[in-house]
N, C-alpha and C positions, 0 to 999 in steps of 0.2 A: 328174146323175151321182151314183153312190154311192161310198163310201170304206171302207176297212178300217183299223182302228186297231191298231197294234202296240206292245208294250212294248219296253224297251231291249234285251231278249234276242231280239227278232224274233218273239215269239209273238203271234198274233192275239188281241186282247182283246175286240173287238166289231166289228160292222159298223155303220157310221154311215149314217143316211138321206141322201138326196140333199141336197147343199148348194144352197140357193136362190141363184139368180143374183145376187140383191141383196147377198149376202155376199161375192161374188167381184169384186174390182176389180183390173184389170190383172194378172190371173193370181195374185192373192194372196187368202188367206182373211182376212177382216176380223177384227180383234181389238178387243175392247171397250176403252173408255177411251183410245182414241187410240194403242194399241200398233201395232207393225209386224207384219203377217202374214207367214206363211211363203210363199215364192215357189213357186207351183205351175205356172208357165208351161212348165217343161220336164218336168213329171211326168205320168205316165199313171195315177196313182191310189194311191200309198201315203203314209200319214202315220205318222210314228214319234214316239212320246212318250218322252222321256228326262228324268227328274227334273222332270216337269211341263211340259216344253217341247215344243211340237208343231213338227216339222219335216217338210218334204216330202222325198220320196225318189224319185229318177229311176230308172225301169226302163230297162235296156239290153239289147240283143240280143233273142233270141227265147226262148220258153219261160218258165220261172219268173223272178220278179223277182229282181234282184240288189240286196241291201239293204246293201252295204258297198262302200266305195271299193276295197279290196283284199280280196276274198272269199277265205276259206280253202278249199282243195280237199281238206283232210284230213278234215274232218267236215262233212257226211257224205261217205263215199267215193263216187266215181263208178264204179259197177260196170257193166262192159260198154259204156262209152262209146267211141265211135269218133271220133277227131280227123281232120279232113281238111286242116287247115292246120298251120303250124309252131308249136311251143311256144317262145316267146321267154323264156328264163331269164337274159337278160343282167342282170348285177348280182345274181343270185341263185344258188342251188345246186340241183342235182337229185340225187336218191338212187335208185340201182337197187334193185329188189326184193331183199331179203336173205333167203335161205332155203337149207336144205340138201337140200330135196326136188327131185325131177326137174322139169325145165322142161316146159311145155306143148309138145306135139309139133307146133308150128306154126312155120314158118320165120320168123325174125326176133325171136322171144321171147328175152329176155335177163334175166340176174340176176347178183347177187353171190353166189357159192357160199360160204356161211358155214362149211361143213365143209372144203372144199379151199382156201379163201382165194384164189379165182380169179374173174375175170370170165368168164362163159360166155354163149354164144348158141347157139340151136338153128338148125342150118344146113339143115334139111329132112330130114336123116337121123339126126343125132346131136347131142349137145351138144359144142360146140367151145370150147376155152379161148382166152381172149385173152392169156394169158401162161403162163409156166412156173413150176415149183417152184424154190425155193432161190435162193441167191446165189453167184456165182462168187468163189472165194477169190483168184484171180489170173488174169491174161491176158497172153499174149505174142504177138509176131508169128506168123503162121500157120506159118512154116517154121523157127521157132527150135527149137534142141535144147539141153536143159539139160545134156547130157553133152559137148557140143562146146565147145572153148575159144574164147574171143572174143579171138583173138590180134591181129587186124588192127584198124586204127583209121580212123575218119572224123574228120578234124580240122575242127571248125567254126570259121569265122573269128571273130576278135575283134569285139566290138561288133555283136551281133545276127546272127551266122551261125546258120542254122537247119537242122534235119533234120525231115522230115515222114515219119511211119511209120504205115501203116494197121494198126489193131487191130480184131479182130472179136470181139464178145461173143455167145456162144451163149445166155447166160442173163443174169439181172439181176446188177448189181454195186452194192455200197455202197463206192464208191471212197474209200480212205484216203490213198494216196500213190502215187508213181511212183518206180521204181528203174531204174538203168542201170549199166553197167560203164564206168568211166572209166579210160583208158589212160595218163594223164599221171603222171609220176614226179617232177616238179619244178615250182616256181613257183606263183603264185597262180592259181586257176581258179574259175570261177563259172558256174552254169547255172540255168535255170528251165524250166518246162514249162506247156503248156496243152493241152486236149483240145477238138476241134472236131467238129461233126456237120453233114453235108450234109442239111439238113432238107427243102429244096425241090427239089434236083436241077435247078435252072433258073438257077443263078447260079454264077460262078466263085468267089464268096466264100462260105465256110462259117462257121457261127456257133460262137463259143466257149461251151462249157457247163460247163467246169471249168478250174481253174488252180492253180498252186502257191501256197502261202502266202507265200513270199518266195524270194529267191535263196539257193541253196546255195553259199556261198563258202567256200573252203578252200585250204590250201597243200598241194599234192600231194607225197607222199614215195614213193609206190608206187602201182601200178595198184590200183584198189579199187572196190567196189560203193558207189554213192551213192544215198541215198533222200531224197526231198523230199515233205513232206506237202501235202495239198490245202488250199486256203484255207478250205473249209467242210466238214471231214470229219464223217460220211461223205457224199459226194455221190452221189445215186442215178443210175445209168446203166441204162436199159432195154436189152434185147437189141438189137443192131444193129451197124452199121459206124461206126468212129470214126477220127479223125486225131489222133495224138499228135504234138505239135510241141515239139521240144527246142531251146532257144535258148542260145547262149553270150552271157551278159550281162556278161562281163568285158571291160574296155576295152583290155586290153593283150595277152593271150595267147590262143592257140587253145584249144579244148576238145575232147579226144579221146573219142569214143564208140566203145566196143568193138564189133566186128562178127565174125560167123562167115562164112567163105567159102562162097559158093553153089556147088553141084555141078551135075552133069548136063550139063556142056559147054554146048552151044548153048541149053539150056533155062534158062540163068542169066538170068532176066528181072528187071525192076526190083522191088526190095523197099523202097526208100526214095527220097526226093529231098532234095537240099540246095540252099541258096541263100544267098548273102552278102547281109546287110542284108535278110533275108527278109521281115520284116513292117513295117519302117519304125519300129516301136515294140515294146515288150515286151508279150507276151500281148495283142495287140489283140482287140477284141470280134469282129471278123470277119477272116478271112484268105483272101487270094486264092491258091488252090492250083494254078491253071492257067496263069497268065501266064508269059511267057518268062523265061529265066535260071534256072529250076529245072533241076538236073542229077540224072539218075537214077543210082542205084547198085544193084548186084546182090548185094552182101553182105547179111547178115541182122543187123540191129541187136540188141544185147543190152539190151533194155529190157523193162520189165514193169509192168503195172498191179496194184496191191495192194489187195485188198478186205477188208471185214469179213464175218464170218459169225456166225450164231446170235446170242449175246448179247455177242460181242466188242466192246470199245471201242477196240481196236487192230487193225492188219492181221493177217490169219491167218498 
């Protein structure tokens, strides 16, 4: 058999003549003066010379020889290659093509649009965006009116009485804080919040994705707007449906959340739910939003998610 000799950069230096069988013992090339030869038992024909040391290199797969344990796919580029199996990037990262030019008009081609700053895919007819522009400065319950008074109250029970409110984000948000209208006028009050997402839609328990930095404890003197910061502002929220969970973490007194009366007579349908001892703990990592003892209410809670926009370092 004949061999090719490579330098440390992988360049062919020369072709070696056939190695006599007398120089090969148990799959090794003999080395003068009693040295240990390179094991060729698993090799099909490459020798690599690095700093004067000859080592065997195993070829794997089909086609050209692979001369590295972890070969780079950056240089040379693989042009026009077709993959029929999965790419396993576990423990690594993958980067989308970055360009401002139009995508190839073949269904499934995708890129990061460096002009629009959006992930895009070609759907067979046009480029489709994987997201939208901009960030939402705030979000309220779907039926909330900024002009209507929040005169009524839902009193959350002391020690973990909770209110669950659906919030819908039409766009991205950099969540800074949560605000609500508190109706209490006396005594010590305290509350905290968490936001949950139904990621799987196959379990009664939803996952916490954001929470308040700490309890907002105060002595009420008049009804007032209260704001509590996120624990890691800003927390990114993609467009979607979320559950805002307000908790009374005061151990003595109730906590009044202002609400607006729902109209339309018989169309007054559930807008929130409450539960005493709702979570069993404060801001749990998962929250069961389906089990019994949740009570529906038709009033519209005066709550709001506050977000950052542009270069703001505070809520808009």
